[in-house]
ZADO-1210 file (C-alpha; in nm, 4 decimals, padded with zeros to 6 digits):
<atoms>
<atom x="00.1481" y="21.5328" z="-04.3776" code="MET" pos="1"/>
<atom x="-00.0724" y="21.8423" z="-04.4026" code="ARG" pos="2"/>
<atom x="00.0824" y="21.9821" z="-04.0846" code="SER" pos="3"/>
<atom x="00.4348" y="21.9082" z="-04.2113" code="TYR" pos="4"/>
<atom x="00.3636" y="22.0880" z="-04.5380" code="LEU" pos="5"/>
<atom x="00.2272" y="22.3902" z="-04.3527" code="LEU" pos="6"/>
<atom x="00.5332" y="22.3994" z="-04.1241" code="LEU" pos="7"/>
<atom x="00.7569" y="22.3720" z="-04.4306" code="LEU" pos="8"/>
<atom x="00.5659" y="22.6642" z="-04.5822" code="PHE" pos="9"/>
<atom x="00.6215" y="22.8758" z="-04.2701" code="CYS" pos="10"/>
<atom x="00.9899" y="22.7855" z="-04.2402" code="ALA" pos="11"/>
<atom x="01.0449" y="22.8745" z="-04.6065" code="SER" pos="12"/>
<atom x="00.8839" y="23.2154" z="-04.5591" code="LEU" pos="13"/>
<atom x="01.0833" y="23.2753" z="-04.2426" code="TYR" pos="14"/>
<atom x="01.4014" y="23.1986" z="-04.4344" code="GLY" pos="15"/>
<atom x="01.3032" y="23.4247" z="-04.7232" code="SER" pos="16"/>
<atom x="01.2457" y="23.7091" z="-04.4761" code="ASN" pos="17"/>
<atom x="01.6203" y="23.7798" z="-04.4773" code="PHE" pos="18"/>
<atom x="01.6249" y="23.8223" z="-04.8551" code="VAL" pos="19"/>
<atom x="01.3039" y="24.0264" z="-04.8637" code="LEU" pos="20"/>
<atom x="01.4412" y="24.2476" z="-04.5883" code="GLY" pos="21"/>
<atom x="01.7580" y="24.3091" z="-04.7890" code="SER" pos="22"/>
<atom x="01.5499" y="24.3967" z="-05.0958" code="LEU" pos="23"/>
<atom x="01.3211" y="24.6351" z="-04.9094" code="LEU" pos="24"/>
<atom x="01.6193" y="24.8187" z="-04.7597" code="LEU" pos="25"/>
<atom x="01.6929" y="24.9403" z="-05.1135" code="GLN" pos="26"/>
<atom x="01.3742" y="25.1478" z="-05.1001" code="ALA" pos="27"/>
<atom x="01.3076" y="25.2176" z="-04.7313" code="PHE" pos="28"/>
<atom x="01.5181" y="25.3428" z="-04.4392" code="PRO" pos="29"/>
<atom x="01.5846" y="25.0584" z="-04.1956" code="ALA" pos="30"/>
<atom x="01.3851" y="25.1813" z="-03.8959" code="LEU" pos="31"/>
<atom x="01.0959" y="25.3142" z="-04.1026" code="HIS" pos="32"/>
<atom x="01.0770" y="24.9761" z="-04.2754" code="LEU" pos="33"/>
<atom x="01.0519" y="24.8037" z="-03.9398" code="SER" pos="34"/>
<atom x="00.7751" y="25.0383" z="-03.8231" code="ALA" pos="35"/>
<atom x="00.5701" y="24.9944" z="-04.1410" code="TYR" pos="36"/>
<atom x="00.5884" y="24.6155" z="-04.1314" code="ARG" pos="37"/>
<atom x="00.4898" y="24.6073" z="-03.7657" code="LEU" pos="38"/>
<atom x="00.1956" y="24.8341" z="-03.8440" code="ALA" pos="39"/>
<atom x="00.0683" y="24.6016" z="-04.1180" code="VAL" pos="40"/>
<atom x="00.1145" y="24.2850" z="-03.9114" code="SER" pos="41"/>
<atom x="-00.0487" y="24.4504" z="-03.6066" code="SER" pos="42"/>
<atom x="-00.3619" y="24.5345" z="-03.8045" code="VAL" pos="43"/>
<atom x="-00.3768" y="24.1816" z="-03.9465" code="PHE" pos="44"/>
<atom x="-00.3396" y="24.0087" z="-03.6090" code="LEU" pos="45"/>
<atom x="-00.5848" y="24.2379" z="-03.4307" code="LEU" pos="46"/>
<atom x="-00.8449" y="24.1941" z="-03.7050" code="VAL" pos="47"/>
<atom x="-00.7929" y="23.8186" z="-03.6853" code="TYR" pos="48"/>
<atom x="-00.8567" y="23.8234" z="-03.3110" code="LEU" pos="49"/>
<atom x="-01.1758" y="24.0234" z="-03.3570" code="ILE" pos="50"/>
<atom x="-01.3091" y="23.8060" z="-03.6409" code="VAL" pos="51"/>
<atom x="-01.2384" y="23.4830" z="-03.4534" code="THR" pos="52"/>
<atom x="-01.3771" y="23.6342" z="-03.1322" code="ARG" pos="53"/>
<atom x="-01.0557" y="23.5712" z="-02.9416" code="ARG" pos="54"/>
<atom x="-01.0175" y="23.9332" z="-02.8358" code="TRP" pos="55"/>
<atom x="-00.9753" y="23.9517" z="-02.4601" code="VAL" pos="56"/>
<atom x="-00.9207" y="24.2352" z="-02.2191" code="ARG" pos="57"/>
<atom x="-00.5810" y="24.2391" z="-02.0527" code="VAL" pos="58"/>
<atom x="-00.5566" y="24.3345" z="-01.6883" code="SER" pos="59"/>
<atom x="-00.3102" y="24.5983" z="-01.5697" code="LEU" pos="60"/>
<atom x="-00.1077" y="24.3286" z="-01.3946" code="ARG" pos="61"/>
<atom x="-00.0738" y="24.1321" z="-01.7173" code="ASP" pos="62"/>
<atom x="00.0017" y="24.4462" z="-01.9172" code="ALA" pos="63"/>
<atom x="00.3170" y="24.5041" z="-01.7131" code="VAL" pos="64"/>
<atom x="00.4680" y="24.1892" z="-01.8673" code="TYR" pos="65"/>
<atom x="00.4348" y="24.3383" z="-02.2160" code="PHE" pos="66"/>
<atom x="00.6678" y="24.6325" z="-02.1479" code="ILE" pos="67"/>
<atom x="01.0007" y="24.4437" z="-02.1289" code="PRO" pos="68"/>
<atom x="00.8957" y="24.2222" z="-02.4193" code="TYR" pos="69"/>
<atom x="00.8078" y="24.5226" z="-02.6371" code="ALA" pos="70"/>
<atom x="01.1454" y="24.6826" z="-02.5602" code="LEU" pos="71"/>
<atom x="01.3569" y="24.3691" z="-02.6122" code="VAL" pos="72"/>
<atom x="01.1582" y="24.1470" z="-02.8459" code="GLY" pos="73"/>
<atom x="01.0256" y="24.4192" z="-03.0720" code="MET" pos="74"/>
<atom x="01.2210" y="24.7443" z="-03.0461" code="LEU" pos="75"/>
<atom x="01.5732" y="24.6058" z="-02.9974" code="LEU" pos="76"/>
<atom x="01.5177" y="24.2999" z="-03.2168" code="HIS" pos="77"/>
<atom x="01.3617" y="24.4899" z="-03.5083" code="GLN" pos="78"/>
<atom x="01.6091" y="24.7786" z="-03.5002" code="VAL" pos="79"/>
<atom x="01.9158" y="24.5537" z="-03.4943" code="THR" pos="80"/>
<atom x="01.7721" y="24.3169" z="-03.7569" code="PHE" pos="81"/>
<atom x="01.7205" y="24.5758" z="-04.0290" code="PHE" pos="82"/>
<atom x="02.0271" y="24.7787" z="-03.9291" code="THR" pos="83"/>
<atom x="02.2428" y="24.4671" z="-03.9598" code="GLY" pos="84"/>
<atom x="02.0920" y="24.3689" z="-04.2951" code="LEU" pos="85"/>
<atom x="02.2209" y="24.6935" z="-04.4438" code="ARG" pos="86"/>
<atom x="02.5780" y="24.5607" z="-04.4346" code="THR" pos="87"/>
<atom x="02.5460" y="24.1819" z="-04.3899" code="VAL" pos="88"/>
<atom x="02.4240" y="23.9430" z="-04.6575" code="ASP" pos="89"/>
<atom x="02.1083" y="23.7426" z="-04.5948" code="ALA" pos="90"/>
<atom x="02.2907" y="23.4093" z="-04.5689" code="THR" pos="91"/>
<atom x="02.5293" y="23.5213" z="-04.2948" code="THR" pos="92"/>
<atom x="02.2464" y="23.6905" z="-04.1066" code="ALA" pos="93"/>
<atom x="02.0318" y="23.3762" z="-04.1129" code="SER" pos="94"/>
<atom x="02.3203" y="23.1595" z="-03.9938" code="LEU" pos="95"/>
<atom x="02.3906" y="23.3875" z="-03.6978" code="ILE" pos="96"/>
<atom x="02.0230" y="23.3996" z="-03.6004" code="LEU" pos="97"/>
<atom x="02.0005" y="23.0204" z="-03.6237" code="SER" pos="98"/>
<atom x="02.1827" y="23.0139" z="-03.2893" code="LEU" pos="99"/>
<atom x="01.8725" y="23.1535" z="-03.1181" code="SER" pos="100"/>
<atom x="01.7347" y="22.8139" z="-02.9991" code="PRO" pos="101"/>
<atom x="02.0561" y="22.7411" z="-02.8101" code="ILE" pos="102"/>
<atom x="02.0876" y="23.0919" z="-02.6664" code="CYS" pos="103"/>
<atom x="01.7240" y="23.0695" z="-02.5630" code="THR" pos="104"/>
<atom x="01.8029" y="22.7506" z="-02.3717" code="ALA" pos="105"/>
<atom x="02.0955" y="22.9267" z="-02.2014" code="LEU" pos="106"/>
<atom x="01.8766" y="23.2206" z="-02.0986" code="PHE" pos="107"/>
<atom x="01.6094" y="22.9796" z="-01.9777" code="ALA" pos="108"/>
<atom x="01.8729" y="22.8113" z="-01.7588" code="ARG" pos="109"/>
<atom x="01.9850" y="23.1443" z="-01.6146" code="LEU" pos="110"/>
<atom x="01.6491" y="23.3120" z="-01.5607" code="PHE" pos="111"/>
<atom x="01.3949" y="23.0296" z="-01.5487" code="LEU" pos="112"/>
<atom x="01.6163" y="22.7673" z="-01.3823" code="LYS" pos="113"/>
<atom x="01.5443" y="22.5168" z="-01.6585" code="GLU" pos="114"/>
<atom x="01.7927" y="22.2278" z="-01.7029" code="PRO" pos="115"/>
<atom x="02.0775" y="22.2551" z="-01.9527" code="PHE" pos="116"/>
<atom x="02.1931" y="21.9026" z="-02.0315" code="THR" pos="117"/>
<atom x="02.5266" y="21.7662" z="-02.1483" code="LEU" pos="118"/>
<atom x="02.3726" y="21.7020" z="-02.4883" code="ARG" pos="119"/>
<atom x="02.2692" y="22.0671" z="-02.5116" code="MET" pos="120"/>
<atom x="02.6227" y="22.1706" z="-02.4165" code="THR" pos="121"/>
<atom x="02.7727" y="21.9543" z="-02.6910" code="MET" pos="122"/>
<atom x="02.5250" y="22.0899" z="-02.9436" code="GLY" pos="123"/>
<atom x="02.6089" y="22.4460" z="-02.8404" code="SER" pos="124"/>
<atom x="02.9804" y="22.3888" z="-02.8983" code="VAL" pos="125"/>
<atom x="02.9169" y="22.2465" z="-03.2460" code="VAL" pos="126"/>
<atom x="02.6766" y="22.5270" z="-03.3424" code="ALA" pos="127"/>
<atom x="02.9041" y="22.8042" z="-03.2152" code="PHE" pos="128"/>
<atom x="03.1913" y="22.6487" z="-03.4099" code="ALA" pos="129"/>
<atom x="02.9776" y="22.6772" z="-03.7228" code="GLY" pos="130"/>
<atom x="02.9082" y="23.0448" z="-03.6580" code="VAL" pos="131"/>
<atom x="03.2804" y="23.1025" z="-03.5975" code="PHE" pos="132"/>
<atom x="03.3656" y="22.9697" z="-03.9448" code="PHE" pos="133"/>
<atom x="03.0900" y="23.1808" z="-04.1012" code="VAL" pos="134"/>
<atom x="03.2074" y="23.4986" z="-03.9261" code="VAL" pos="135"/>
<atom x="03.5739" y="23.4362" z="-04.0123" code="VAL" pos="136"/>
<atom x="03.4796" y="23.3397" z="-04.3726" code="ASN" pos="137"/>
<atom x="03.8265" y="23.2996" z="-04.5144" code="GLY" pos="138"/>
<atom x="03.9913" y="23.5816" z="-04.3195" code="ALA" pos="139"/>
<atom x="04.2193" y="23.3452" z="-04.1320" code="GLY" pos="140"/>
<atom x="04.1733" y="23.2826" z="-03.7634" code="PHE" pos="141"/>
<atom x="04.1921" y="23.6504" z="-03.6741" code="MET" pos="142"/>
<atom x="03.8345" y="23.7076" z="-03.5661" code="LEU" pos="143"/>
<atom x="03.7160" y="24.0433" z="-03.6946" code="ARG" pos="144"/>
<atom x="03.3538" y="24.1167" z="-03.6238" code="ILE" pos="145"/>
<atom x="03.2136" y="24.3853" z="-03.8531" code="SER" pos="146"/>
<atom x="02.9475" y="24.6258" z="-03.7349" code="SER" pos="147"/>
<atom x="02.6831" y="24.4403" z="-03.9342" code="GLY" pos="148"/>
<atom x="02.7683" y="24.1063" z="-03.7763" code="ILE" pos="149"/>
<atom x="02.7729" y="24.2751" z="-03.4375" code="GLY" pos="150"/>
<atom x="02.4200" y="24.4044" z="-03.4954" code="TRP" pos="151"/>
<atom x="02.3073" y="24.0550" z="-03.5953" code="MET" pos="152"/>
<atom x="02.4598" y="23.9036" z="-03.2827" code="LEU" pos="153"/>
<atom x="02.2691" y="24.1560" z="-03.0714" code="ILE" pos="154"/>
<atom x="01.9567" y="24.0774" z="-03.2733" code="CYS" pos="155"/>
<atom x="01.9985" y="23.7071" z="-03.2014" code="MET" pos="156"/>
<atom x="02.0434" y="23.7707" z="-02.8284" code="LEU" pos="157"/>
<atom x="01.7411" y="24.0034" z="-02.8249" code="ALA" pos="158"/>
<atom x="01.5268" y="23.7420" z="-02.9978" code="PHE" pos="159"/>
<atom x="01.6389" y="23.4710" z="-02.7563" code="SER" pos="160"/>
<atom x="01.5650" y="23.6938" z="-02.4597" code="GLY" pos="161"/>
<atom x="01.2246" y="23.7803" z="-02.6005" code="SER" pos="162"/>
<atom x="01.1304" y="23.4125" z="-02.6246" code="VAL" pos="163"/>
<atom x="01.2062" y="23.3681" z="-02.2535" code="VAL" pos="164"/>
<atom x="00.9985" y="23.6778" z="-02.1754" code="LEU" pos="165"/>
<atom x="00.7147" y="23.5553" z="-02.3940" code="MET" pos="166"/>
<atom x="00.7246" y="23.2174" z="-02.2244" code="LYS" pos="167"/>
<atom x="00.6513" y="23.3875" z="-01.8929" code="LYS" pos="168"/>
<atom x="00.3828" y="23.5968" z="-02.0583" code="LEU" pos="169"/>
<atom x="00.2051" y="23.2974" z="-02.2151" code="THR" pos="170"/>
<atom x="00.1689" y="23.1419" z="-01.8724" code="GLU" pos="171"/>
<atom x="-00.0961" y="23.4070" z="-01.8148" code="ARG" pos="172"/>
<atom x="-00.2240" y="23.4895" z="-02.1659" code="ILE" pos="173"/>
<atom x="-00.2994" y="23.2843" z="-02.4774" code="GLU" pos="174"/>
<atom x="00.0071" y="23.2851" z="-02.7100" code="PRO" pos="175"/>
<atom x="-00.1718" y="23.4301" z="-03.0131" code="LEU" pos="176"/>
<atom x="-00.3295" y="23.7079" z="-02.8071" code="VAL" pos="177"/>
<atom x="00.0071" y="23.7865" z="-02.6506" code="ALA" pos="178"/>
<atom x="00.1681" y="23.7925" z="-02.9954" code="THR" pos="179"/>
<atom x="-00.0928" y="24.0324" z="-03.1358" code="ALA" pos="180"/>
<atom x="-00.0765" y="24.2739" z="-02.8431" code="TYR" pos="181"/>
<atom x="00.3048" y="24.2694" z="-02.8293" code="SER" pos="182"/>
<atom x="00.3282" y="24.3347" z="-03.2030" code="THR" pos="183"/>
<atom x="00.1055" y="24.6394" z="-03.1624" code="MET" pos="184"/>
<atom x="00.3177" y="24.7645" z="-02.8726" code="LEU" pos="185"/>
<atom x="00.6272" y="24.7001" z="-03.0840" code="GLY" pos="186"/>
<atom x="00.4942" y="24.9317" z="-03.3527" code="PHE" pos="187"/>
<atom x="00.4194" y="25.1990" z="-03.0921" code="ILE" pos="188"/>
<atom x="00.7773" y="25.1670" z="-02.9618" code="ALA" pos="189"/>
<atom x="00.9564" y="25.1538" z="-03.2995" code="VAL" pos="190"/>
<atom x="00.7722" y="25.4390" z="-03.4743" code="LEU" pos="191"/>
<atom x="00.8990" y="25.7287" z="-03.2572" code="PRO" pos="192"/>
<atom x="01.2502" y="25.5846" z="-03.2580" code="VAL" pos="193"/>
<atom x="01.2490" y="25.5684" z="-03.6393" code="SER" pos="194"/>
<atom x="01.1333" y="25.9293" z="-03.6625" code="ILE" pos="195"/>
<atom x="01.3957" y="26.0401" z="-03.4101" code="TRP" pos="196"/>
<atom x="01.6932" y="25.8536" z="-03.5638" code="ILE" pos="197"/>
<atom x="01.5926" y="25.8977" z="-03.9304" code="GLU" pos="198"/>
<atom x="01.4085" y="26.2345" z="-03.9224" code="PRO" pos="199"/>
<atom x="01.4941" y="26.3477" z="-04.2761" code="HIS" pos="200"/>
<atom x="01.4383" y="26.0206" z="-04.4559" code="ALA" pos="201"/>
<atom x="01.2704" y="26.0696" z="-04.7933" code="GLU" pos="202"/>
<atom x="01.0384" y="25.7794" z="-04.8683" code="ILE" pos="203"/>
<atom x="00.9206" y="25.7856" z="-05.2280" code="ARG" pos="204"/>
<atom x="00.9464" y="25.4279" z="-05.3508" code="PRO" pos="205"/>
<atom x="00.7493" y="25.2868" z="-05.6420" code="HIS" pos="206"/>
<atom x="00.4160" y="25.1330" z="-05.5456" code="TYR" pos="207"/>
<atom x="00.5635" y="24.7873" z="-05.6163" code="VAL" pos="208"/>
<atom x="00.7895" y="24.8282" z="-05.3143" code="TRP" pos="209"/>
<atom x="00.4869" y="24.9049" z="-05.0982" code="TRP" pos="210"/>
<atom x="00.3168" y="24.5909" z="-05.2274" code="LEU" pos="211"/>
<atom x="00.6250" y="24.3843" z="-05.1367" code="VAL" pos="212"/>
<atom x="00.6343" y="24.5424" z="-04.7912" code="LEU" pos="213"/>
<atom x="00.2661" y="24.4835" z="-04.7215" code="ILE" pos="214"/>
<atom x="00.2727" y="24.1327" z="-04.8680" code="GLY" pos="215"/>
<atom x="00.5787" y="24.0265" z="-04.6687" code="SER" pos="216"/>
<atom x="00.4339" y="24.1670" z="-04.3466" code="ALA" pos="217"/>
<atom x="00.0987" y="23.9935" z="-04.4001" code="LEU" pos="218"/>
<atom x="00.2550" y="23.6596" z="-04.4936" code="LEU" pos="219"/>
<atom x="00.5590" y="23.6387" z="-04.2654" code="ILE" pos="220"/>
<atom x="00.4594" y="23.8354" z="-03.9572" code="GLN" pos="221"/>
<atom x="00.0851" y="23.7804" z="-03.9881" code="GLY" pos="222"/>
<atom x="-00.0322" y="23.4617" z="-04.1588" code="LEU" pos="223"/>
<atom x="00.2686" y="23.2530" z="-04.0540" code="CYS" pos="224"/>
<atom x="00.2108" y="23.3421" z="-03.6902" code="ALA" pos="225"/>
<atom x="-00.1452" y="23.2073" z="-03.7113" code="VAL" pos="226"/>
<atom x="-00.0506" y="22.8936" z="-03.9092" code="VAL" pos="227"/>
<atom x="00.2522" y="22.8184" z="-03.6912" code="TRP" pos="228"/>
<atom x="00.0505" y="22.8453" z="-03.3704" code="ASN" pos="229"/>
<atom x="-00.2132" y="22.6084" z="-03.5082" code="ALA" pos="230"/>
<atom x="00.0323" y="22.3416" z="-03.6246" code="GLN" pos="231"/>
<atom x="00.2289" y="22.3448" z="-03.2985" code="ILE" pos="232"/>
<atom x="-00.0773" y="22.1911" z="-03.1363" code="HIS" pos="233"/>
<atom x="-00.0905" y="21.9220" z="-03.4058" code="GLN" pos="234"/>
<atom x="00.2675" y="21.7911" z="-03.4156" code="VAL" pos="235"/>
<atom x="00.4246" y="21.9266" z="-03.0954" code="GLY" pos="236"/>
<atom x="00.7056" y="22.1713" z="-03.0300" code="ALA" pos="237"/>
<atom x="00.9968" y="21.9292" z="-03.0717" code="ALA" pos="238"/>
<atom x="00.8976" y="21.8297" z="-03.4251" code="THR" pos="239"/>
<atom x="00.8073" y="22.1824" z="-03.5296" code="ALA" pos="240"/>
<atom x="01.1391" y="22.3203" z="-03.4060" code="SER" pos="241"/>
<atom x="01.3267" y="22.1016" z="-03.6543" code="LEU" pos="242"/>
<atom x="01.1655" y="22.2881" z="-03.9445" code="PHE" pos="243"/>
<atom x="01.3197" y="22.6147" z="-03.8224" code="LEU" pos="244"/>
<atom x="01.6610" y="22.4708" z="-03.9083" code="ASN" pos="245"/>
<atom x="01.5668" y="22.5068" z="-04.2766" code="LEU" pos="246"/>
<atom x="01.5844" y="22.8868" z="-04.2556" code="GLN" pos="247"/>
<atom x="01.9576" y="22.9245" z="-04.3328" code="PRO" pos="248"/>
<atom x="01.9257" y="22.6923" z="-04.6323" code="PHE" pos="249"/>
<atom x="01.6286" y="22.8883" z="-04.7699" code="VAL" pos="250"/>
<atom x="01.8073" y="23.2197" z="-04.7127" code="ALA" pos="251"/>
<atom x="02.1219" y="23.0868" z="-04.8812" code="MET" pos="252"/>
<atom x="01.9433" y="22.9575" z="-05.1914" code="VAL" pos="253"/>
<atom x="01.7013" y="23.2501" z="-05.2302" code="SER" pos="254"/>
<atom x="01.9832" y="23.4986" z="-05.1713" code="GLY" pos="255"/>
<atom x="02.1845" y="23.3343" z="-05.4484" code="TYR" pos="256"/>
<atom x="01.9022" y="23.3404" z="-05.7050" code="PHE" pos="257"/>
<atom x="01.7348" y="23.6712" z="-05.6104" code="ILE" pos="258"/>
<atom x="02.0223" y="23.8883" z="-05.4868" code="LEU" pos="259"/>
<atom x="02.3097" y="23.7111" z="-05.6597" code="GLY" pos="260"/>
<atom x="02.4878" y="23.6560" z="-05.3282" code="THR" pos="261"/>
<atom x="02.7667" y="23.3991" z="-05.3786" code="PRO" pos="262"/>
<atom x="02.7727" y="23.0902" z="-05.1592" code="ILE" pos="263"/>
<atom x="03.1121" y="22.9990" z="-05.0168" code="SER" pos="264"/>
<atom x="03.2270" y="22.6570" z="-04.9016" code="TYR" pos="265"/>
<atom x="03.2831" y="22.8019" z="-04.5550" code="ILE" pos="266"/>
<atom x="02.9208" y="22.9135" z="-04.5365" code="GLN" pos="267"/>
<atom x="02.8029" y="22.5683" z="-04.6409" code="VAL" pos="268"/>
<atom x="03.0282" y="22.3998" z="-04.3835" code="ALA" pos="269"/>
<atom x="02.9235" y="22.6471" z="-04.1170" code="GLY" pos="270"/>
<atom x="02.5551" y="22.5949" z="-04.1893" code="SER" pos="271"/>
<atom x="02.5969" y="22.2177" z="-04.1604" code="VAL" pos="272"/>
<atom x="02.7686" y="22.2557" z="-03.8226" code="LEU" pos="273"/>
<atom x="02.5032" y="22.4989" z="-03.6960" code="ILE" pos="274"/>
<atom x="02.2121" y="22.2794" z="-03.8026" code="ILE" pos="275"/>
<atom x="02.3752" y="21.9669" z="-03.6550" code="CYS" pos="276"/>
<atom x="02.4468" y="22.1502" z="-03.3310" code="GLY" pos="277"/>
<atom x="02.0945" y="22.2845" z="-03.2964" code="VAL" pos="278"/>
<atom x="01.9411" y="21.9435" z="-03.3715" code="ILE" pos="279"/>
<atom x="02.1763" y="21.7775" z="-03.1231" code="LEU" pos="280"/>
<atom x="02.0845" y="22.0300" z="-02.8554" code="ALA" pos="281"/>
<atom x="01.7079" y="22.0362" z="-02.9112" code="THR" pos="282"/>
<atom x="01.6050" y="21.6955" z="-03.0466" code="PHE" pos="283"/>
<atom x="01.5619" y="21.4796" z="-02.7393" code="GLN" pos="284"/>
<atom x="01.2914" y="21.2976" z="-02.5512" code="ARG" pos="285"/>
<atom x="01.0685" y="21.5142" z="-02.3383" code="ARG" pos="286"/>
<atom x="00.8309" y="21.4515" z="-02.0570" code="SER" pos="287"/>
<atom x="00.4663" y="21.5505" z="-02.0941" code="LYS" pos="288"/>
<atom x="00.5179" y="21.8428" z="-01.8599" code="ARG" pos="289"/>
<atom x="00.8213" y="21.9704" z="-02.0519" code="THR" pos="290"/>
<atom x="00.6465" y="21.9200" z="-02.3853" code="ALA" pos="291"/>
<atom x="00.3548" y="22.1323" z="-02.2673" code="HIS" pos="292"/>
<atom x="00.5908" y="22.4110" z="-02.1571" code="ALA" pos="293"/>
<atom x="00.7799" y="22.3947" z="-02.4860" code="ASP" pos="294"/>
<atom x="00.4529" y="22.4114" z="-02.6744" code="GLN" pos="295"/>
<atom x="00.3996" y="22.7586" z="-02.5349" code="LEU" pos="296"/>
<atom x="00.7640" y="22.8378" z="-02.5980" code="HIS" pos="297"/>
<atom x="00.7641" y="22.7470" z="-02.9654" code="MET" pos="298"/>
<atom x="00.4266" y="22.9011" z="-03.0466" code="SER" pos="299"/>
<atom x="00.5797" y="23.2492" z="-03.0269" code="VAL" pos="300"/>
<atom x="00.8949" y="23.1768" z="-03.2316" code="VAL" pos="301"/>
<atom x="00.8518" y="23.3806" z="-03.5516" code="LYS" pos="302"/>
<atom x="01.0116" y="23.6717" z="-03.7831" code="ARG" pos="303"/>
</atoms>
């Protein structure tokens, strides 16, 4: 029960990340916001490694694996996430990103030659149908993808690709160590891009906004990463993955109460379809060998 409560805590914070991101965009430019949060979470994770004496030296051969992950999982994912949140509400963004487990399985089939079962195919169809209704959202069946939704779709694909890359990386390096180092490299990659794209951004927010930024980075990108990794070993990847399906619900409710974002019947129906599809595709019996591989896979799934 303690592990379930901790996983529920992490999933709730992950879901609230969409709302907090939307709030922080009122005070910070999108790319600068991403760089600052990565800086805070990098310091937290690196200090945690030093205090717990888990700091290890990475060989040059291992370091090569970090480059594509930093470009896809950090730079592309972070840039598209906050850019998309400027024009898309938190609920829609969370529903689109909830497709990441299925897209991850598709990428794993293409690049890692992992099996993609009939059950996973059926779940994918159901989940994609849910996203279709959310994207259409009362506009008839003429599919019109706005720029914000397009950014979120790219963000979802980047996150899914990063999980596959991290899975290869964690075959050589401990997941938490890989997460800390990749977060630091992500900051190094995002900072110059933010300065280049938003060179004249004036950042003079009230100190409360800085407290929200630092607090959200420490809790969501720092503490949750440590807690999530620890509880994966207690309950297993399959059980832990089910808690991630709570993110759209948390984003929907918190967005309604904090941002005043209305909840439509189509969004509710779409979220039900997405959650059912993801559960159908991911909740199945696993062999010990597959469970061990998925344990590494799920230990790096975070916001």
